[in-house]
C-alpha positions as CSV (number, residue, x, y, z in Angstrom):
1,M,16.6,-18.2,11.7
2,S,20.4,-18.5,11.7
3,K,20.4,-20.1,15.1
4,A,17.9,-22.7,13.9
5,G,20.1,-23.3,10.8
6,E,23.2,-23.7,12.9
7,I,21.4,-26.3,15.1
8,V,20.2,-28.3,12.0
9,K,23.7,-28.1,10.4
10,E,25.4,-29.4,13.5
11,V,22.9,-32.2,14.1
12,I,23.0,-33.4,10.5
13,G,26.8,-33.2,10.4
14,N,27.0,-35.3,13.5
15,V,24.0,-37.5,13.0
16,R,25.8,-40.7,14.1
17,T,26.9,-39.1,17.4
18,V,23.5,-37.6,18.1
19,Q,21.9,-41.0,17.5
20,A,24.5,-42.9,19.5
21,F,23.9,-40.7,22.6
22,V,20.1,-40.6,22.0
23,G,20.1,-36.8,21.5
24,E,17.3,-36.6,19.0
25,E,14.8,-35.2,21.6
26,K,17.3,-32.6,22.8
27,A,18.1,-31.6,19.2
28,V,14.4,-31.3,18.3
29,K,13.7,-29.2,21.5
30,L,16.7,-26.9,20.7
31,Y,15.4,-26.5,17.1
32,R,11.9,-25.8,18.2
33,D,13.0,-23.2,20.7
34,A,15.1,-21.5,18.1
35,L,12.2,-21.4,15.6
36,I,9.8,-20.0,18.3
37,N,12.2,-17.1,19.0
38,T,12.6,-16.4,15.3
39,Y,8.8,-16.5,14.9
40,K,8.3,-14.0,17.7
41,Y,10.8,-11.5,16.2
42,G,9.3,-12.1,12.7
43,R,5.8,-11.2,13.9
44,K,7.0,-8.0,15.6
45,G,9.0,-7.0,12.5
46,G,6.1,-7.9,10.2
47,L,3.7,-5.8,12.3
48,A,6.1,-2.8,12.2
49,K,6.6,-3.1,8.5
50,G,2.9,-3.5,7.8
51,L,1.9,-0.5,9.9
52,G,4.6,1.7,8.3
53,L,3.7,0.7,4.8
54,G,0.0,1.0,5.6
55,A,0.5,4.5,7.0
56,M,2.5,5.5,3.9
57,H,-0.1,4.3,1.5
58,C,-2.8,6.0,3.6
59,V,-1.1,9.3,3.3
60,L,-0.5,8.7,-0.4
61,F,-4.1,7.9,-1.2
62,F,-5.5,10.7,1.0
63,S,-3.2,13.1,-0.9
64,W,-4.5,11.9,-4.2
65,A,-8.1,12.2,-3.0
66,L,-7.5,15.8,-1.8
67,L,-5.8,16.7,-5.1
68,V,-8.7,15.3,-7.2
69,W,-11.3,17.0,-5.0
70,F,-9.6,20.3,-5.3
71,T,-9.0,20.0,-9.0
72,G,-12.7,19.2,-9.4
73,I,-13.6,22.4,-7.6
74,I,-11.3,24.5,-9.8
75,V,-12.8,23.0,-13.0
76,H,-16.3,23.3,-11.7
77,K,-15.9,27.0,-10.9
78,E,-14.3,27.4,-14.3
79,I,-11.0,28.9,-12.9
80,S,-9.1,26.5,-15.2
81,N,-10.0,23.8,-17.7
82,G,-9.6,20.0,-17.1
83,G,-6.4,19.5,-19.1
84,E,-4.4,22.2,-17.4
85,S,-5.8,21.1,-14.0
86,F,-4.8,17.5,-14.6
87,T,-1.4,18.4,-15.8
88,T,-0.9,20.6,-12.7
89,M,-2.1,17.7,-10.5
90,L,0.4,15.3,-12.0
91,K,3.2,17.9,-11.6
92,V,2.4,18.3,-7.9
93,V,2.4,14.5,-7.4
94,I,5.7,14.0,-9.2
95,A,7.3,17.0,-7.4
96,G,6.1,15.4,-4.1
97,L,7.9,12.2,-4.9
């Protein structure tokens, strides 16, 4: 985006010269090309960030699901009560962070 910003700044700063030499079309083409390049890089970066954040949340929610499932088994078999199991579950999550 900085390249596109530089082009706009230069054209607006020299608007009389650009208009005198009929450079509007060239300026628009340069600006469009700069924006297209920025858009391509933005899409790749957005995809990478989205996949990374999605994978992280996937692991987080699967961990919670596994913890709740296992805690349910422990309470159901009366190895521990619900309060102690829930406290232990939260301790495991906080320690994992």
